[in-house]
N, C-alpha and C positions, 0 to 999 in steps of 0.2 A: 081577238087577234091584235097583235102589237102594230100600231101605226108608226111608220117612219116618215118624217117630213122629207120633202124633196131636197131641202138644203138645211144643214145643221149650222145655224149662225152662232158666232161668238159675239155677243152684244157688248157695246152698241155698234151699230153698222151705219156708216155714212155713205152718201151718194150725192152727185151733183143734182141740182133742181131739175135739170132737163132729162134726168133718168128716172123720173117718177113712175113711168109705165114700163120700165125695164125689169127683167129678171136680174136680181142681184146675186151674183155667184161669187162667194167669198173664197178666193184662192190663196190669199195671205191674211194674216191677222196683224193689225196695227201698221206702224210705219217704221221702216228701217233707220231713218234719220231721227225723227221724233225729238228734235232739240229746238225747233223754232219757238222763240219766246212767246209769240202771240197765240200759239195754238194749244188748245186743250182737248183736241179730238181723241187722242189716244193715250191719255194719262191714267185711265182706269187700270187697276191691277191685272185685269184679265186681257189687256190689250198689248201685251208684250209682243214685239215683232217675231213672227216665224211664218214660214211658208206652210200652208195647209198640206196635209198628206196627199200625195198625188193620187193614191188609190181612193181616198175619200172623195176628192174632187171628181174623179172620173165616175165613181159610183153615183154621185149627186147629179152629174150631167145626164147619166143614163136614166135616173129616176125622173128627172125633169122632163126628159123626152117622152117617158111613159105617161106622166101625169098632166103635162101642160104642153103638148106638141105644137100649140098655136103660137108660142113665144116668138117674137120677131126681133127683139133687142135684148142684149145682155150687157150688164156692167160688171166688170171684174173688180171686186173689192179685195182688200180694204184700200188703204192709202198708198199701196206700194206694189201693186200687181206686176208692174213692169220691172221690178227688181228680180223677178224670176228669170232663169236662164232661157235662151232661145229654144233649147230642147224642150223644156217643160211647157213653155208657152205654146210651142208647136203642138205638143200632145193635147193640150187643153183645147186649142182651136180646132184641131182635127176631130176631137170627140164631140164638140159642139156641132160641127158640120155633119157628123154621122147621126147623132141622136136628136138634134134639133135643126133639121134642114130648112125650116122656115125663117131662121134667124138671118137678118139682112145687115145687122150692125152689132159689132162688139166694141166696147170702149173701156177705158181704164184711166185712173189717175196716173200721173207720171212725174217723178222728180227728174230734173235735168241730168243728175248723176246716173239715173237708171240707164241712160242711153250711151254713156261713155264707152262701154265695152261692146256695144251692138253696132254693127256696120249698117250702112244704107241698104245693102243687098239683103241682109238678115231682116231688117225692118220691112222691106218690100215683100219678103216671103210671108211675114206675119200679116201684112195688109191683104195679100192675096188669099190668105186663109180666113179673112173676115175682120181683122182688127183694123177698123177704119177711122177711129177717133181717139185722141188722148186729151185729157184735161191736165193742164199744167198751172200750178199756182206760182206764177213768177213773182207776185207780190209787189215788186218794184224793179225798176231798171237802175236805181241808184245804189252804187256799191256800199256807200256809208249806211244806208238803211238796211241793206241785206246783211251787212256785218253786225249791226246792232241787233237784228232779229235772229242772229246765229242761224242763218238760212243754209249755210254750207255751200252757197252758190254765188256767182258773180254775174254781172251783165254779160260777159263773154260766154260763160258756161251755159247760161240760160239761152242765149241767142244761138249758140252752136247746136244745142239739143233740138230746139224748135226748127232750125233750118234743116237738120238731118231728118227729122220726122217728115217735114214738108217734101224733101227730095224723095222720100220713100212713098209719097202719095198718101200719107196718113194725115187726116185733118187735125188741126190744132185748136183747142179752146183754151185761151189764156186768161187768167184771173189776176187782177191788180187790186190793191187795197187802198181805197181812198182814205187819206189821213195817216198813212203808214209812217211818215217822217215827222209828224207833229208840226209845230210852227217852224222849228229851226230848219227843217229840210223840205218843207212843202213844195217850194218852187223847183228845187233840184229833183225831188221825187217825181213830180209831174212831167218835167221836161225829159228826164232820162228814161222814164217809162214810155213816153211817146216815142223817143228815139229807138227804144227796143222794139216796139210793135211795128214801127215804120220799117225797120230792118227786116223783120221776119214775115210781115204781112200774114198774120194768122187768119184762119177762116172765121173764128169766133173770138170775141173779146168781151169780158165782163168785169164789173167792179163790185166790190162790197165795201162797207165802211168798217174801219178798224173798231172792234169792240172787244170787251174783256169779260171773261168768265173765270171763276175761281181766282187763282193768284197770277193770272197772265199779266195784269197791269204792273205788278211788282217786277216781274221778269223783264218786261219791255223797258221799264224805267231804268233798270239795272243795265240793260244793253246799251242804252243811250247815256250811261253814266249819270243818271238822275236828271239829265237835261232834256226831258220830254214833256212838252205841253200839248195836250190834245187840241185839235181844231174844233171850234164851235161850228154850228150849222153853216153860217155864212162862209167861214173859212173852208169847209168841205166843198161848198158849191164853187168857190173861187178856184180851188185846186182842180176840181173837175173841169171847169172852163178852160184852165190853162192846159190840162191834159188833152182834151178834145181839140182845142185850138191848135195844138202843136202836131196833131196827127196828120199823116199823109197816106191814108189807107185807101186802097182801091175798091175792095169789095168785102169788107169785114162786117159781119153781123155783130152789132153791139147791144149789150143789155146791162142795165144797172137796176135790176128788179129783185135783188136779194132782199130778205126781210129787214136787213140792217139799213138799207138805203131809204132816206127820207124823200129823195127826188128820183122818181122812176123815169128812166130814159130808154127808148127802144128805137132802133133804126139801123141803117147800113152806112158805114163809113167808107168812102166819103160822101155819097149822094145826099145823105140826111144830116151832114155835119152842120150846115148853117142853121137848120131848123133846131137841132139839139142845142147849139150854142145860144140861140134866142131863148129857148126854154130855161137854160141855166141862168141866163141874165135876168129873166123874170123872177127866178127863185132867189137870186142874190138880192134883188130889190125888195122882195117880200120879206126876206130874212132880216133886212136892215131895220124894219119896223115891228118885228114880231119876235117873241121868245119861242124858238122852235126846239123841242126836245131832240136830242141826237138820235134816239132809237125808238122804234115801235115798242109798245109795252110787251107784246107777245114775242116769244121766240128766244128770249135771253134769260 
């Protein structure tokens, strides 16, 4: 008898670290923008952006309900699920509610531009159907860095999207890249990124360190017109200190525990801000007398 898996994936599939225990439901393939110079996630020839067939997605949801009815969390992959129309997202969320009634959280990656044509009321309706969390790679609040990265977004467009999602009651997990501006833009990147998160007050904030795979470094250097000098470990720690020191967050859960981070920080900003700043200062002092490799050996 022919076995049909509950979900037919187009590899590779990516997800946030916090979705390790979630059912990954692939509703789109690839990323509709797919031009960010630092990103190699969707450069495989099989990862050209397209929405997955609605009938296929609905059939997969039904199979998942039959084969794994205990699922409590679902992540809508790939990098651009929120690019789908409100109608299609509504159909998907309603099918999840019907066939997987134990699901308590649905989440997705989201580009700021995904939300330009979606109203707060429409997003509220999605939240009421179960979409309660979006992950947004803001990368930086510095417009010069965003332009060099060919991000297709600005400080304002990112802030507007995050505020809109917050008004709809959808929780926001924001990611920033430590070292994104190199030496030339390090201070500007840290301070403008702090200004961004202070403005939007996200529920979650995370950082990872800028790292390169394949030909990403060539593209990043081209975006900065060749004037890009990566930060060393001490420079990364100093930039993190400047970022955290400039935050005025009330109740944001913060993590810098991606495999790229040499310094793991965990806490709530702002109650744990002083403690994290002290930990960063200790790392800066240590780095001054030691040769610290930028990255862990595994994962790259």
